[in-house]
N, C-alpha and C positions, 0 to 999 in steps of 0.2 A: 195610227190605225183606227183610232177612236171616231175620227171624222167620216170614216168609210163604213162603219158599222150599220147594218140594216136594223138593229134594235139597241137601244140604250136604256140600261136599267140602274137605278139608284138603290143601293143596299146599305143601310145603316147598322153599324156594329156598336153595341153598347153592353155595358156591365160595369161593375166595381173596378177601381184601379188594381193593379197587380194580378189581374186574371189571365193576361195573355192576348188581349185584343190585337195589339200592334203587332206582336210576334206571330199571331195566327195569319194576318194580313201579309206580313213579309214573307212567311213560309209559302203562302199560296202564290203571291205575285212574283216573288224572286227567288224562291226555292232556297231561303236563307233563314238562319236562326240567330238572334242576337241574345246572348246570355244576360248582358247588362241591362237593367231597367232604365229606361228613359221615359219619363211620363209624357204623354201626349198633351200638347197645349192647344186647347179648343178643338181642332179637327185635323186629321191627316186624310187626304184623299188619295187612294190608289186606284188604278184602272188595269183591267185585264180583258182582253177581247178573246172569246172562245167561239168556236165554229159549231153550229148546230145544223147538221144536213148542209145545205148550201149556203147558209145565212152566217154572217158574222155578228155576234152579239157582244156588246160591251158593258161590263160590270163596272160600275162606278161605286167603289166601296168607301164608304165614309167612316172612319175609325173615330169615334167621338170620345172626347176626354171623360174619364170616370170620376174625376176629383169634384168634390162638392162645390168648390169655388167657381166651377164653370157650369153650374146648373141652370143659371139663367140665360146664358147664350146658347147652351147645348140644344135647347129646344128649337132654336132657328134652324138647325142643321137636319131636323126630321122632315122638313117640307119636301114634298115631292118624292118621298121614299116609296119604292116599289116593294120593299121587303125589309126585314130585320133579322139580325143575327144577335141573340142575347148570349153572352158568354159568362160563365162562372168557373170557379176553380174547384175541381173535385176534392181538393184538400183543405178547402175554407168554407165551413158552413155558413158564415154570414153572407159571403157572395152568392151562395145558392138562395138564401132567404130573400136577398135583396133583388134577385131577378124578377119576382113578382113586381116590385116597385118600378123597375126599369120598364117592364111591359106596359104597366098602367100609364106611366108617363108617356110612352111611345103612342099607345092607343088614344090618349087624350088630344094628341096633335096631329093624327094621321087618320087616313080612312082605310089602311091596308092592314089586314089581319094575317099577312103571310109571312112566313120565316120559319127560323130554326132556333131551337135552345141548344147550346153547346155546353157540355161538360168538358173543360179543357184540363190538360196536364196529366193524361192518363199514364205518362211516362213516370209518374210519381205514385203509382198504385200502391206502393207500401205505406203511403201517408193518406190514403183515400179515406174521406169521412162522409162523402155522399155516395149512396149506392146507385148504380145504374138505373134501377127500378124507380128510384125517387125522382131522378131527372125525367124519366119516361112519363111518370104520373103527372109531373108539373107541366111538361110539354103538351100532354094531352088536355089538361085543364085550360091551358092557354090557346089550344087549337094549333099548335106548332108541331114541327117534327123534331125529334131528339137525336143528337149525335154525340159521340165522345170523340175527342181529338187530342193530339199532343202537337203544339207548334214546334216543339223541340225535334220530335222524330218525324213529323209529317203525317202521322196516322190520321186518316179521314179528312185532310184539309181539302184535297181535290174533290172528294165525294161530296162534301157539303155544298160546294160552289156549283159542281155539276148539277145537283139536285135543285138548287135555287134557279139557275139559268134554264134548265129543262123545264121546269114548272112555269116559269114566267114565259117562256117560249110558248108553251102549251096554250096558256091563257090568251095570248094574242093571236093565235092561229086556230082558234076553235071555230 
């Protein structure tokens, strides 16, 4: 279906290891959840075609490895990005703090300041250490939109990609 898309956009997904980047992509593209953690090696690319009005739009989603050992090659994958998804775990303060570093790395290598900051794992509300208003404040400082999701339950996964696709579509059709 991708070759027939009217529009194609590259979205990079970044953040610390264990925050749920891969499971978020799996939930969105295949409606599945994987309980077992399997680290991404380098990059994993998923595609999903969405229809906006009469147009088919392909989202090419690049799930980029969060482990430090991939930091040198990871930057190669930012090239040509139309938007970014920065993911942190609401139960992990350090992953939230590191979101700023991830965004700085992204901005240093791209010209696109469009995307979303995601607080993932809201299904673990009882273990929350990052308040929603903290995520919202950080997103505003970055110039991004803020959403909270659960890759496990699917909460807001469709919503974030609809937001991204809709806004990218709007930019091209002004």
